[in-house]
Backbone as a ProteinNet text record, in pm:
[ID]
protein_1_A
[PRIMARY]
XXXXXXXXXXXXXXXXXXXXXXXXXXXXXXXXXXXXXXXXXXXXXXXXXXXXXXXXXXXXXXXXXXXXXXXXXXXXXXXXXXXXXXXXXXXXXXXXXXXXXXXXXXXXXXXXXXXXXXXXXXXXXXXXXXXXXXXXXXXXXXXXX
[TERTIARY]
5908.7	5995.7	6133.8	6184.7	6314.6	6418.3	6524.3	6625.1	6765.1	6853.6	6995.6	7074	7183.1	7270.7	7413.3	7470.2	7609.7	7692	7796.5	7869.5	8020.2	8089.3	8233	8251.1	8305	8326.8	8453.9	8559.7	8687.8	8744.9	8816.4	8905.9	8852.6	8736.4	8681.8	8546	8496.2	8367.2	8248.8	8265.3	8157.4	8030.2	8043.1	7926.8	7860.9	7939.2	7885.9	7802.9	7840.4	7762	7619.2	7605.5	7471.8	7394.9	7462.3	7396.3	7355.5	7435	7397.9	7267.7	7248.6	7124.6	7007.6	7029.3	6923.6	6884.5	6981.6	6954.5	6857.1	6853.6	6761.9	6615.1	6588.2	6450.7	6378.8	6450.7	6378.7	6465.5	6407.5	6470.6	6568.2	6687.7	6787.2	6918	6965.5	7092	7202.8	7310.9	7427.7	7531.2	7582.8	7682.2	7810.2	7913.8	8044.3	8114.1	8134.4	8189.3	8337.1	8402.3	8540	8542.6	8428.8	8419.1	8336.3	8249.9	8158	8145.1	8189.8	8180.5	8071.9	8006	7895.6	7780.2	7661.2	7542	7420.2	7326.9	7199.8	7105.9	7080.4	6997.5	6853.9	6819	6686.6	6572.5	6596.9	6490.5	6459	6537.2	6518.1	6427.6	6341.9	6250.7	6323.7	6425.7	6499.5	6647.4	6734.5	6878	6946.9	7034.1	7109.8	7257.6	7324.9	7469.9	7521.3	7620.2	7669.5	7821.6	7878.2	8024.1	8067.9	8189.4	8257.9	8297.4	8333.3	8372.9	8525.1	8578.9	8723.5	8754.8	8827.8	8862.3	8738	8635.2	8511.2	8424.8	8435.1	8349.6	8326.8	8225.2	8200.6	8320.8	8341.7	8449.1	8439.5	8553.3	8556.6	8497	8509.7	8453.3	8300.4	8240.4	8094	8047.7	8119.1	8085.6	8091.5	8198.9	8214.5	8104.3	8072.5	7966.2	7833.5	7802.4	7676.8	7672.3	7781.5	7785.4	7760.6	7818.8	7808.8	7676.6	7620.3	7514.3	7377.2	7366.1	7236.1	7143.2	7031.8	6935.4	6856.5	6805.4	6725.3	6594	6546.1	6412.6	6394.8	6501.3	6490.2	6480.7	6423.5	6426.6	6561.8	6631.3	6768.2	6781	6865.2	6898	7048.5	7097.3	7239.5	7262.9	7368	7409.2	7558.5	7601.6	7745.5	7784.1	7910	7968.2	8088.5	8108.6	8211.3	8274.3	8393.3	8458.5	8410.9	8392.7	8349.6	8224	8120.3	7992.6	8007.8	7938.3	7938.3	7845.6	7829.1	7749.6	7844.8	7845.2	7937.7	7867.4	7745.3	7663.7	7655	7719.1	7702.8	7731.7	7842.2	7879	7776.5	7732.6	7632.5	7498.6	7461.2	7336	7338.5	7454.2	7468.7	7445.5	7500.5	7481.2	7334.5	7271.3	7129.5	7045.4	7074.9	7002.4	7026.9	7152.1	7186.3	7113.4	7086.6	7019.2	6866.6	6817.3	6673	6611.6	6686.7	6637.9	6589.7	6523.6	6470.7	6537.9	6603.3	6665.5	6555.8	6536.5	6429.3	6478.1	6609.6	6661.1	6808.5	6865.1	7005.6	7015.7	7109.5	7138.5	7288.8	7334.3	7475.7	7493.9	7600.7	7633	7784	7827.8	7970.7	8017.7	8143.2	8207.9	8352.8	8407.8	8546.6	8634.6	8715.9	8791	8938.8	9021.9	9167.5	9232.5	9155.2	9203.9	9293.2	9401.9	9490.9	9542.8	9529.3	9587.7	9522.4	9400.6	9333.5	9405.2	9479.7	9555.8	9657.8	9713.4	9816.1	9765.1	9635.3	9578.8	9494.2	9507.4	9433.5	9293	9258.1	9128.4	9021.8	8911.7	8794.7	8674.6	8579.1	8449.8	8466.1	8552.2	8572	8440	8415	8291.9	8172.5	8192.6	8082.7	8109.5	8006.5	7865.7	7830.2	7754.2	7709.9	7567.3	7511.4	7376.4	7273.1	7283.3	7188.2	7205	7330.2	7355.5	7295	7312.6	7259.4	7106.5	7050.3	6904	6852.5	6925	6887.4	6887.2	6986.5	6993	6873.5	6837.8	6722.9	6594.3	6578.4	6458.8	6452.9	6568	6575	6524.5	6576.4	6536.8	6386.7	6335.8	6190.5	6109.7	6159.6	6083.1	6077.1	6171.1	6171.1	6111.2	6075.6	6016.2	5865.7
4423	4526.6	4510.2	4618.9	4620.4	4673.6	4594.9	4633.9	4625.4	4709.6	4705.5	4698.6	4623.6	4614.5	4642.5	4750.6	4783.9	4718.5	4646.1	4568.5	4564.7	4530.7	4502	4372.2	4270.9	4140.9	4082.4	4084.7	4040.3	3918.7	3935.2	3836	3692.7	3666.8	3531	3521.6	3630.9	3629.6	3612.9	3646.9	3628.6	3702.6	3829.8	3912.9	3865.1	3829.6	3784	3656.3	3569.1	3447.4	3483.6	3584.3	3628.2	3686.6	3769	3837.4	3740.6	3638.7	3539.5	3469.3	3441.4	3378.8	3475.7	3601	3702	3723.9	3724.6	3748.8	3647	3528.3	3423.5	3460.8	3562.3	3598.7	3683.1	3738.4	3820.2	3915	4028.5	4129.5	4213.8	4158.7	4222.6	4233.6	4356	4379.5	4394.7	4317.5	4330.2	4416.6	4515	4607	4594.7	4537.8	4524.9	4660	4725.9	4862	4865.5	4751.9	4751.4	4759	4728.8	4732	4848.4	4901.5	5008.1	5108.6	5231.3	5333.4	5437.3	5427.5	5518.6	5439.7	5468.1	5399.7	5487.2	5482.7	5552.6	5459.7	5489.4	5404.5	5453.7	5555.3	5616.5	5521.6	5422.5	5330.5	5220.3	5210.9	5103.9	5149.1	5056.3	5083.5	5082.4	4996.8	4981	4959.4	5017.9	5009.8	4959.1	4860.8	4805.8	4835.1	4839.4	4852.1	4740.3	4667	4549.2	4547.6	4505	4505.8	4417.5	4365.4	4313.9	4435.3	4413.1	4523.6	4528.1	4646.3	4668.2	4780	4746.6	4844.5	4918.4	4842.1	4892.5	4978.1	4959	5035.9	4959	5003	4949.8	4983	4905.3	4933.4	5078.3	5144	5281.5	5292.7	5189	5191.7	5193	5121.9	5123.4	5259.5	5313.8	5445.9	5550.8	5548.7	5643.8	5626.2	5500.7	5472.6	5530.5	5509.2	5560.4	5712.8	5777.9	5925.2	5978	5913.4	5960.5	5924.5	5808.8	5752.8	5736.7	5745.7	5724.3	5841.9	5816	5924.5	5955.7	6073.8	6115.5	6038.6	6018.1	5964.7	5815.8	5739.2	5594.8	5515.8	5395.5	5297.6	5228.4	5218.7	5167.1	5060.3	4959.5	4859.7	4834.4	4781	4755.3	4609.4	4550.9	4414.3	4416.8	4349.9	4342.1	4209.1	4171.6	4054.1	4101.1	4038.7	4086.3	3968.6	3991.9	3892.4	3903.4	4026.5	4055.5	4141.8	4101.7	4173.8	4316.9	4409.8	4549.8	4629.1	4756.5	4843.5	4916.9	4874.3	4928.1	5013.6	5055.7	5121.3	5272.7	5331.8	5475.6	5562.3	5538.7	5620.5	5605.8	5484.6	5462.1	5524.7	5515.1	5577	5728.2	5787.7	5932.6	5969.3	5892.6	5918.9	5903.4	5798.7	5773.8	5892.1	5940.6	6056	6181.9	6205.9	6323.7	6323.8	6205.8	6194.4	6187.1	6208	6202.9	6069.8	5964	5828.7	5766.3	5652.5	5583	5447.7	5425	5296.2	5199.8	5093	4997.5	4876.4	4862.6	4752.2	4727.5	4654	4612.7	4465.5	4399	4258.9	4243.7	4183.5	4155	4015.4	3950.3	3818.4	3799.6	3698.7	3669.9	3622.9	3653.5	3608.7	3577.5	3476.3	3438.9	3560.5	3594.2	3719.4	3692.5	3717.6	3708.6	3842.3	3950	4082.7	4136.5	4199.8	4264.2	4168.1	4203.5	4123.2	3985.6	3967.3	3838.1	3727.5	3765.3	3668.3	3596.1	3667.4	3611.4	3497.3	3494.8	3389.7	3290.7	3292.4	3198.1	3242	3363.5	3418.3	3399.1	3467.1	3459.7	3410.6	3353.3	3312.6	3214.1	3117	3015.4	2944.9	2919.8	2851.6	2942.2	3071.6	3167.8	3254	3299.4	3274.1	3128.5	3070	2932	2930.6	2812.1	2796.3	2882.4	2887.4	2967.7	3116.8	3162.3	3303.5	3340	3253.7	3277.9	3277.9	3182.2	3176.5	3303.9	3351.2	3473.9	3594.5	3601.3	3712.4	3708.8	3590.4	3576	3615.7	3569.9	3605.3	3755.8	3815.5	3961	4031.3	3994.3	4061.3	4044.1	3925.3	3903	3993.1	4013.8	4092.6	4241.4	4291.9	4434.7	4464.5	4363.5	4386.8	4378.5
13713.3	13762.8	13700.1	13649.1	13583.3	13681.9	13705.2	13803.1	13743.9	13794.8	13760.3	13890.5	13888	14004.6	13959.1	14009.8	13983.7	14094.3	14057.1	14156.9	14133	14240.3	14237.3	14314.1	14247.6	14310.8	14254	14327.8	14275.5	14346.3	14449.5	14509	14507.6	14561.1	14565.2	14497.4	14442.5	14373.8	14467.1	14593.9	14691.9	14652.4	14622.3	14590.6	14461.6	14363.5	14234	14250.2	14343.3	14368.8	14408.5	14493.9	14536	14417.6	14339.1	14227.5	14117.8	14092.1	13991.2	14029.2	14157.4	14203.7	14191.4	14225.2	14215	14069.2	13980.3	13838	13779.8	13836.5	13789.7	13810.8	13891.8	13926.7	13822.3	13725.1	13627.8	13548.8	13516.1	13430	13511.8	13532.7	13618.2	13540.6	13526.3	13456.5	13559.3	13542.6	13628.8	13558.1	13628.6	13573.2	13655.6	13595.1	13660	13649.5	13762.6	13759.9	13721.3	13709.9	13660.2	13508.2	13445.5	13299.4	13247.9	13332.6	13291.4	13404.8	13381.3	13485.5	13457.6	13342.6	13311.5	13253.3	13302.9	13252.8	13277.9	13184.4	13201.6	13277.4	13402.4	13487.5	13497.8	13420.6	13432.7	13396.3	13314.2	13271.3	13372.9	13480	13577.7	13691.5	13735.7	13846.7	13980.7	13988.4	14112.4	14079.1	14161	14135.6	14262	14241.9	14353.2	14338	14451.1	14455	14543.7	14493.4	14565	14563	14675.3	14686.5	14801.5	14788.4	14905	14987.9	15111	15198.3	15206.6	15179.8	15180.4	15279	15383.3	15486.3	15536	15569.5	15630.8	15539	15407.9	15317.2	15186.8	15114.9	14981.1	14893.5	14789.5	14694.4	14646.5	14635.4	14585.2	14446.6	14365.2	14229.7	14232.4	14326.7	14340.1	14390.5	14487.2	14541.8	14430.8	14352.8	14242.4	14137.5	14105.8	14008.3	14057.4	14184.2	14241.2	14233.9	14270.9	14265.9	14125.5	14026.4	13888.2	13820.8	13852.1	13768.4	13832.3	13963.8	14027.7	13999.7	13928.1	13903.7	14031.2	14039.4	14155.1	14160.4	14282.4	14303.8	14281.4	14275.4	14250.3	14380.1	14368.1	14476.6	14467.8	14581.4	14583.9	14692.2	14664.4	14765.4	14764.9	14875.6	14892.5	14931.3	14875.1	14908.2	14933.9	15041.2	15066.6	15128.1	15104.2	15167.3	15248.1	15361.9	15455.1	15528.9	15580.7	15665.2	15809.1	15854.4	15991.3	15984.2	16057.5	16054.8	16106.3	16040.6	16080.5	15989.7	16019.2	15931.9	15838.4	15714.1	15614.5	15509.6	15538.2	15435.9	15450.2	15549.2	15575.5	15453.5	15387.6	15272	15158.6	15134.3	15029.4	15068.1	15193.1	15238.8	15217.9	15241.3	15221.3	15075	14983.3	14839.7	14803	14852.9	14824.7	14872.9	14990.8	15045.7	14962.7	14924.8	14844.1	14710.3	14656.4	14527.4	14541.8	14663.1	14692.1	14651.3	14673.9	14646.2	14776.5	14762.5	14880.5	14894.5	15007.2	15035.1	15078.4	14999.6	15028.3	15106.3	15120.8	15201.1	15179.9	15275.1	15265.2	15300.7	15237.5	15268.7	15276.7	15383	15398.1	15453.4	15411.3	15464.4	15462.4	15532.2	15535.7	15399.3	15370.2	15248.4	15280.1	15216.8	15240.8	15217.2	15316.6	15315.7	15342.8	15242.7	15260	15228.5	15237.4	15203	15314.5	15277	15373.9	15478.3	15605.2	15712.7	15730.2	15680.9	15696.8	15619.7	15518.3	15439.5	15528.1	15624.4	15712	15798.6	15826.2	15910.8	15831	15698.7	15614.9	15579.5	15616.1	15578.9	15685.5	15664	15751.8	15672	15741.1	15682.7	15567.2	15584.7	15480.7	15452.1	15324.4	15285	15264.9	15282.3	15264.5	15141.6	15074.2	15104.6	15075.7	15167.1	15150.2	15095.6	15087.6	15032.3	15105.3	15238.1	15317	15290.5	15274.6	15243.9	15108.6	15011.2	14876.5	14879.7	14949.6	14964.8	15033.1	15133.6	15202.9	15110.2	15019	14923.1	14828.8	14782.7	14692.4	14765	14887.8	14966.2	14992	15021.7	15040.9	14916.5	14799	14674.9	14649.3	14669.6	14651.1	14744.2	14865.6	14963.9	14929.9	14849.3	14817.5	14681.6	14605.9	14473.5	14476.7
[MASK]
+++++++++++++++++++++++++++++++++++++++++++++++++++++++++++++++++++++++++++++++++++++++++++++++++++++++++++++++++++++++++++++++++++++++++++++++++

């Protein structure tokens, strides 16, 4: 199975840690949306979108990439890292539905968060993603392929 994952992972590289472990599983292309905003994804069997959570949503760059580049009828999955647990996938789910794609799963875990006001208190979720979080991401990906 050929997969592509478009991602945004900046401040602490939390999301990228998960994706690097997943990439070890096979033919998986990682697309950093800060470097590439257009890509032909039609050749991929499955497409993922991954992001840290910023103000309760996926990175705007990932959202924009999905709107522009997600072909219709694809299998899609979502991965996110967050400081505080919540459902941050609504906007991405809407795009997936609009493109007549099928969401095959989501994976989220804590990630060290010093964004915005969390910086004032030294951050949240220090030490995450940890080994168990990374293992969980790999198991998630195996379960949807």
